[in-house]
C-alpha positions in Angstrom: 66.8 234.5 89.6 67.2 230.4 89.9 63.9 228.5 90.8 64.2 225.9 93.4 61.1 223.6 94.0 60.8 223.0 97.9 61.3 219.5 98.9 59.1 218.0 101.5 61.0 216.3 104.3 58.1 214.4 105.3 57.8 212.0 102.4 61.6 211.1 102.1 61.7 207.0 101.2 58.1 206.6 100.9 58.7 205.6 97.5 61.5 203.2 98.3 58.9 201.2 100.9 56.5 200.9 98.2 58.8 199.3 95.8 60.1 197.0 98.7 56.3 196.0 99.8 55.8 195.2 95.6 58.9 193.1 95.7 57.6 191.1 98.7 54.3 190.5 97.1 56.0 189.7 93.7 58.4 187.7 95.4 55.6 185.2 97.5 53.8 185.1 94.5 56.5 183.5 92.5 57.2 181.3 95.2 53.7 180.2 95.4 54.1 179.3 91.5 57.1 177.1 92.3 55.3 175.1 94.9 52.3 175.0 92.6 54.4 173.7 89.8 56.6 171.0 92.1 52.9 169.6 93.6 52.1 169.2 90.0 55.2 167.2 88.9 54.9 165.1 92.2 51.2 164.4 91.7 51.9 163.4 88.0 54.9 160.9 89.1 52.3 159.4 91.7 49.5 159.2 88.4 52.0 157.1 86.5 53.0 155.2 89.1 49.0 154.0 89.5 49.0 153.5 86.0 51.8 151.4 85.8 50.1 149.4 88.8 46.9 148.8 86.6 48.9 147.8 84.0 50.9 145.0 86.3 47.7 143.7 87.7 46.0 143.3 83.9 49.2 141.2 83.5 49.1 138.8 86.4 45.3 138.8 85.4 46.0 137.9 82.1 49.2 135.2 83.1 46.4 133.8 85.3 43.6 133.4 82.9 46.3 131.5 80.5 47.1 129.3 83.0 43.7 128.2 83.8 43.3 124.0 84.8 42.5 121.1 83.0 40.0 118.8 84.5 42.4 116.8 86.0 44.6 119.5 87.5 44.3 121.7 90.0 44.7 125.2 89.7 48.0 127.1 90.3 48.9 129.1 93.3 49.5 132.4 92.5 50.4 133.7 96.3 53.4 135.7 97.0 54.4 137.3 100.6 57.2 139.6 100.5 60.2 138.5 103.0 61.2 142.6 103.4 60.4 145.5 102.3 62.1 147.2 100.0 63.3 144.2 98.1 65.7 142.9 96.8 66.0 142.3 92.7 64.0 139.1 92.2 65.6 136.4 89.9 63.0 135.6 87.0 61.8 132.0 86.9 63.2 129.0 85.0 62.0 126.4 83.3 58.5 126.1 81.0 60.3 128.3 78.4 59.7 126.4 75.4 56.5 125.2 74.0 57.8 121.2 74.4 58.3 121.5 78.1 55.4 119.8 80.0 54.8 122.1 82.9 51.8 121.5 86.0 49.8 124.3 86.2 51.6 125.1 89.6 55.2 124.9 88.0 53.3 127.6 85.5 52.5 129.8 88.2 55.7 129.8 89.8 57.1 131.4 86.9 54.9 133.3 86.1 55.2 135.1 89.6 58.7 135.1 89.2 58.8 136.7 85.9 56.1 138.9 86.9 58.1 139.9 90.1 60.7 141.0 87.9 58.5 143.3 85.8 57.1 144.9 88.9 60.7 145.7 90.3 61.9 147.3 87.1 58.7 149.0 86.7 58.0 150.3 89.9 60.7 152.2 92.3 61.5 149.4 95.0 58.4 147.4 93.4 57.2 144.3 95.2 54.1 142.8 95.4 51.8 141.0 98.0 49.5 138.4 96.3 46.9 136.5 98.6 44.4 134.2 97.1 40.8 133.9 98.5 38.9 130.8 99.2 35.5 131.7 98.8 35.6 133.3 95.4 38.4 131.7 93.8 40.0 135.3 93.1 43.1 137.0 94.5 43.8 140.2 96.5 47.0 142.1 95.1 48.8 145.0 96.6 51.8 146.3 94.6 53.9 148.4 96.8 56.8 150.8 96.0 58.6 154.2 97.4 58.1 157.5 96.1 61.2 158.8 95.3 62.8 160.8 98.1 60.2 159.5 100.4 61.5 159.2 104.0 59.5 158.5 107.6 59.5 162.4 108.1 59.5 163.5 104.5 56.4 164.5 102.2 55.4 162.3 99.4 52.5 161.7 97.3 49.3 159.5 99.2 48.2 157.6 95.7 47.3 154.9 97.6 49.3 155.8 101.1 50.4 153.3 103.7 47.0 152.4 104.5 46.1 150.8 102.0 49.5 148.7 102.4 49.1 144.8 104.3 49.9 145.1 107.6 52.7 142.1 106.9 54.3 144.8 104.5 54.5 147.4 107.1 55.7 145.1 110.1 58.3 143.3 107.9 61.2 145.6 108.5 60.9 147.8 111.7 64.1 149.7 110.7 62.6 150.8 107.1 63.7 154.6 106.7 61.5 154.9 103.2 57.6 154.8 103.4 55.9 152.4 101.1 53.1 153.0 99.0 50.5 150.6 98.0 47.5 150.0 95.9 45.2 147.0 96.4 43.3 145.2 93.7 40.7 142.6 93.7 40.6 140.4 91.1 37.7 138.2 90.8 37.9 134.8 88.9 35.2 135.3 86.3 
């Protein structure tokens, strides 16, 4: 006598559907974790650029404080307006490099700005700066400008400062630009 189990024709394939649904749920979970990891990396890089920006602003402030005018001199002008964005690699300042050099505060300011712009360019991707002096209280407004890697007009990029923080002169400088600059604003007072 052979004992055979009766098979139910109505239940065939139900287990396969359950397996496919569970694989779909697991795939969606893995995809969500990958997207989360990519965003974490993107925002960590944006945070790094903000920290570098704060250090660069502090560096320019220290250069300005070290170049305070004597009673008979006027203060050096640290203003800088970019001609186009993205910038060409800047050249460093020349002259006033030795302790024996007799330089005016303006010559020192020119060298400081030129050397500092090289630092900005090297520290931030396509780094540039817009510096304007404020006559009312003697301080400056400083915008650091850079391009997030892999950001384009239609792409997603981290928004640490965003283009809304950019001076309008920079955004209008080159209508053909394909990248979207990110800006961070600092207001430095003379105190």
